TORVEX-342566 format. One line per field, with one value per atom (N, C-alpha, C): residue in three letters; atom name; x, y, z. Coordinates in steps of 0.02 Angstrom, whole numbers, plus 32768, in hexadecimal, padded with zeros to 4 digits. Each point is the difference from the previous one (the first is absolute). Example, Ala and Ser with C-alpha at 12.3 -4.5 7.8 and 13.67 -1.06 7.14 Angstrom:
// TORVEX-342566
fimar = ALA,ALA,ALA,SER,SER,SER
torlo = N,CA,C,N,CA,C
xx = 8294,7FD3,802D,7FEE,802A,7FD9
yy = 7EE4,803B,803C,8035,803B,8037
zz = 8186,8000,8000,7FDC,8003,8025
//
This chain:
// TORVEX-342566
fimar = MET,MET,MET,ARG,ARG,ARG,ILE,ILE,ILE,ALA,ALA,ALA,HIS,HIS,HIS,ALA,ALA,ALA,GLU,GLU,GLU,ASP,ASP,ASP,ALA,ALA,ALA,ARG,ARG,ARG,VAL,VAL,VAL,VAL,VAL,VAL,VAL,VAL,VAL,TYR,TYR,TYR,SER,SER,SER,ARG,ARG,ARG,GLU,GLU,GLU,GLY,GLY,GLY,CYS,CYS,CYS,HIS,HIS,HIS,LEU,LEU,LEU,CYS,CYS,CYS,GLU,GLU,GLU,ALA,ALA,ALA,ALA,ALA,ALA,GLU,GLU,GLU,GLN,GLN,GLN,ILE,ILE,ILE,VAL,VAL,VAL,ALA,ALA,ALA,GLN,GLN,GLN,LEU,LEU,LEU,VAL,VAL,VAL,ALA,ALA,ALA,GLU,GLU,GLU,THR,THR,THR,GLY,GLY,GLY,ASP,ASP,ASP,ALA,ALA,ALA,TRP,TRP,TRP,THR,THR,THR,ARG,ARG,ARG,VAL,VAL,VAL,ASP,ASP,ASP,ILE,ILE,ILE,ASP,ASP,ASP,THR,THR,THR,ASP,ASP,ASP,PRO,PRO,PRO,ASP,ASP,ASP,LEU,LEU,LEU,GLN,GLN,GLN,GLN,GLN,GLN,ARG,ARG,ARG,PHE,PHE,PHE,THR,THR,THR,ASP,ASP,ASP,GLN,GLN,GLN,VAL,VAL,VAL,PRO,PRO,PRO,VAL,VAL,VAL,THR,THR,THR,PHE,PHE,PHE,VAL,VAL,VAL,ASP,ASP,ASP,GLY,GLY,GLY,ARG,ARG,ARG,GLN,GLN,GLN,HIS,HIS,HIS,ASP,ASP,ASP,PHE,PHE,PHE,TRP,TRP,TRP,ARG,ARG,ARG,VAL,VAL,VAL,ASP,ASP,ASP,PRO,PRO,PRO,ALA,ALA,ALA,ARG,ARG,ARG,LEU,LEU,LEU,ARG,ARG,ARG,ALA,ALA,ALA,ALA,ALA,ALA,LEU,LEU,LEU,ALA,ALA,ALA,ARG,ARG,ARG,GLY,GLY,GLY
torlo = N,CA,C,N,CA,C,N,CA,C,N,CA,C,N,CA,C,N,CA,C,N,CA,C,N,CA,C,N,CA,C,N,CA,C,N,CA,C,N,CA,C,N,CA,C,N,CA,C,N,CA,C,N,CA,C,N,CA,C,N,CA,C,N,CA,C,N,CA,C,N,CA,C,N,CA,C,N,CA,C,N,CA,C,N,CA,C,N,CA,C,N,CA,C,N,CA,C,N,CA,C,N,CA,C,N,CA,C,N,CA,C,N,CA,C,N,CA,C,N,CA,C,N,CA,C,N,CA,C,N,CA,C,N,CA,C,N,CA,C,N,CA,C,N,CA,C,N,CA,C,N,CA,C,N,CA,C,N,CA,C,N,CA,C,N,CA,C,N,CA,C,N,CA,C,N,CA,C,N,CA,C,N,CA,C,N,CA,C,N,CA,C,N,CA,C,N,CA,C,N,CA,C,N,CA,C,N,CA,C,N,CA,C,N,CA,C,N,CA,C,N,CA,C,N,CA,C,N,CA,C,N,CA,C,N,CA,C,N,CA,C,N,CA,C,N,CA,C,N,CA,C,N,CA,C,N,CA,C,N,CA,C,N,CA,C,N,CA,C,N,CA,C,N,CA,C,N,CA,C,N,CA,C,N,CA,C,N,CA,C,N,CA,C,N,CA,C,N,CA,C
xx = 8029,7FE0,800E,800E,8037,7FBE,8007,7FEA,800B,7FE8,803E,7FD4,800E,7FE9,7FAF,7FE3,7FC0,801F,801F,8020,803B,7FF8,802A,7FEE,7FBE,7FC6,7FF2,7FDF,7FE7,7FB4,7FE5,7FD3,8002,7FBD,8000,7FB2,801B,7FB0,7FEE,7FCC,7FF0,7FDF,7FFA,7FE4,7FF9,7FF3,8009,8006,801E,8013,7FB6,7FFE,7FAF,7FE8,7FFE,7FD5,801D,7FBF,8009,7FF7,7FEA,7FFC,805A,7FED,8060,8037,8002,8018,7FF7,7FD5,8006,8003,7FF5,801E,8057,8015,8042,8039,7FCE,800E,7FFB,7FE2,8004,8032,7FF7,803A,8046,800D,804B,800F,7FD4,7FF7,8013,7FE8,8001,8038,8010,8031,8045,7FF6,803D,800E,7FCA,8005,802E,7FC5,8020,8055,7FFF,8035,8000,7FCE,7FE6,800B,7FEF,8014,7FC3,7FE4,7FC2,8007,7FD0,800C,7FB3,8009,7FAF,8002,7FCE,8007,7FB7,8018,7FC3,7FDA,7FCB,7FD4,7FF6,7FF9,7FF0,8054,8034,8030,7FFC,7FE0,7FE4,7FCE,7FD6,7FC1,8004,8009,7FFB,7FD0,803C,7FFE,7FAA,7FF2,7FD9,7FC1,8001,7FBC,7FF4,8036,7FFD,7FEA,800E,7FE7,7FC9,8010,7FCF,7FEF,7FC5,7FDE,8004,8043,8017,801D,8031,803B,7FF2,8039,8038,7FF3,801E,8015,8040,7FF5,8040,800F,8037,801D,8022,8004,8036,8022,802F,802A,7FE8,7FF2,7FDA,7FB6,7FD6,7FBD,7FE4,7FBF,7FCF,8004,7FFD,7FFE,7FC6,7FF2,7FB5,8006,7FBE,7FFD,7FD7,7FFA,7FE2,8013,802B,8012,8035,801B,8045,7FD7,7FF6,7FEE,804C,8017,8059,7FF9,7FDD,7FF9,8008,7FD6,7FFD,8045,8019,8036,8053,7FEA,803C,7FF8,7FBF,8017,8003,7FFE,801B,803A,801F,8056,802A,7FD3,8022,7FFB,7FCC,7FF9,8044,8013,8032,805D
yy = 7FC5,8041,8026,803A,8040,8043,802C,8030,8036,8030,8042,803E,801E,803B,800E,8019,8017,8002,8029,801E,7FA9,7FD4,7FC8,7FCB,7FF4,7FD5,7FE8,7FAC,8007,8009,7FD6,800D,802A,8037,800D,7FFD,8003,7FF9,803A,8015,804E,7FCB,8028,7FE8,8025,7FDE,8025,7FCC,8023,7FD6,7FF8,7FBB,7FEF,7FD3,8009,7FE2,7FBA,7FD3,7FC5,7FEA,8000,7FFF,8024,8031,801A,7FC9,7FE7,7FCE,7FB7,7FF6,7FC4,800A,8039,801A,8000,801D,7FF6,7FB1,7FE7,7FBB,7FD4,800F,7FE0,8029,8028,8038,7FD1,8016,7FE3,7FA9,7FDE,7FCA,7FDC,803F,7FF6,802A,8030,8025,7FD5,7FC6,7FDA,7FD2,7FE8,7FC4,8025,8049,801A,802D,7FFD,8037,804E,800E,8035,8041,803C,802B,8021,7FFB,801E,8024,8048,8023,8000,802C,8008,805D,8013,8042,8018,8022,8005,804D,7FF9,801E,8022,800F,802F,8033,7FE4,803A,803A,800F,8028,8014,8039,800C,8006,7FF6,7FEB,7FD3,7FCC,7FA8,7FF4,8010,7FFE,800A,8043,8024,7FCC,7FD6,7FF5,7FBC,7FD9,7FBC,7FFC,8021,8000,7FAA,7FF3,7FB9,7FBB,8038,7FB3,7FD1,8011,7FD6,7FB0,7FEA,8002,8011,802A,8005,7FE1,7FE1,7FE7,8020,8012,800B,7FEB,7FD3,7FD6,8030,7FF6,8024,8055,8029,8034,8000,7FDA,7FFB,7FD1,802B,7FDD,7FA7,7FE7,7FC9,7FC6,800D,7FF3,8032,7FF4,802A,7FC5,801E,7FC0,7FCF,7FD6,7FAF,801A,7FB2,7FFC,7FA2,8010,7FC3,7FCC,7FDC,7FDE,7FF4,7FE3,7FC7,804B,8034,803B,803D,7FFA,8015,7FDD,7FD5,7FCD,8010,8005,8004,803C,8048,8033,7FF5,7FF4,8008,7FDB,7FDC,7FCD,801C,802C,8028,8037,800D,8033,7FE7
zz = 7FEA,8013,800C,7FCA,8002,800C,8033,7FEF,7FEB,7FE7,7FDA,8007,8001,7FF9,7FBE,8009,7FDB,7FAE,7FF3,7FCF,7FE3,8029,7FCD,8007,8022,8014,7FBB,7FE1,7FD1,802D,8036,8029,8026,8020,8035,802A,802E,8024,803C,7FDD,8039,8021,804F,802F,8055,8026,8049,8034,803D,8036,8015,800A,801A,7FDD,7FC3,7FCC,7FF8,800B,7FE3,7FDF,7FD7,7FAC,7FE2,801A,7FEC,8012,8031,8018,7FEF,7FD8,7FD4,7FD6,7FC1,7FE4,7FE9,8035,7FF1,8024,800C,8011,7FAA,7FF8,7FA9,7FDC,8014,7FB5,8022,803F,8015,7FF0,7FFD,7FED,7FAF,7FD5,7FC0,7FD0,8030,7FE1,801E,802D,8022,7FC3,7FCD,7FE5,7FA6,7FF1,7FD8,7FEC,803A,8016,7FEE,8001,8005,804F,7FE2,803F,8003,804A,800C,8042,8003,803D,8016,8041,801B,800F,7FF4,800C,8028,803E,8034,7FE4,7FD1,7FF7,8045,803E,803B,8015,7FD2,7FFB,7FDF,7FD0,7FC1,7FF6,801F,7FE2,7FB4,7FD8,7FBF,800B,7FF7,8012,8022,8039,8018,7FE7,7FE2,7FD4,7FCD,7FE4,7FB5,8014,8030,8008,803C,802A,8042,8019,7FF2,8014,7FC0,7FE6,7FBB,7FFF,8055,7FFC,8029,7FDE,7FD5,7FBD,7FDD,7FB2,7FE5,7FD1,7FF3,7FAD,7FF7,7FBD,7FF4,7FCE,7FD0,7FCC,7FFE,7FC8,7FF1,803A,7FF8,7FF8,7FED,7FF8,802A,8033,8026,7FEF,8010,8009,8013,803B,8041,8029,8022,804E,8023,803C,8037,800F,7FB9,8010,7FC2,8016,7FCD,7FE1,7FBB,7FEA,7FE7,802E,7FE9,7FC1,7FC5,7FD2,7FC3,8019,7FDF,7FFA,8041,7FFD,7FDD,8008,7FEC,7FA8,7FF0,7FCB,7FD1,8020,7FF2,8006,8048,7FFA,7FC4,7FE7,7FDB,7FAC,8002,7FD0,7FE7,803D,7FF5,8002
//
């Protein structure tokens, strides 16, 4: 599992502390990128008012290669396919 800065990561998970859906999504992402060797990162939306306003209650929101991929839940098969395309 490689955790990177948002600008260096293929997968970015926008989340917040205390969010059980976020924890589950981060676990799935960490497992899949460990298989693929891709980098990922977590961004806490509560550290940035713009991110708070943008994502509000949609967290976790997952981006792959800079494009929104999922929100609320991460589908492992769908994420695996997106990483394979890159």
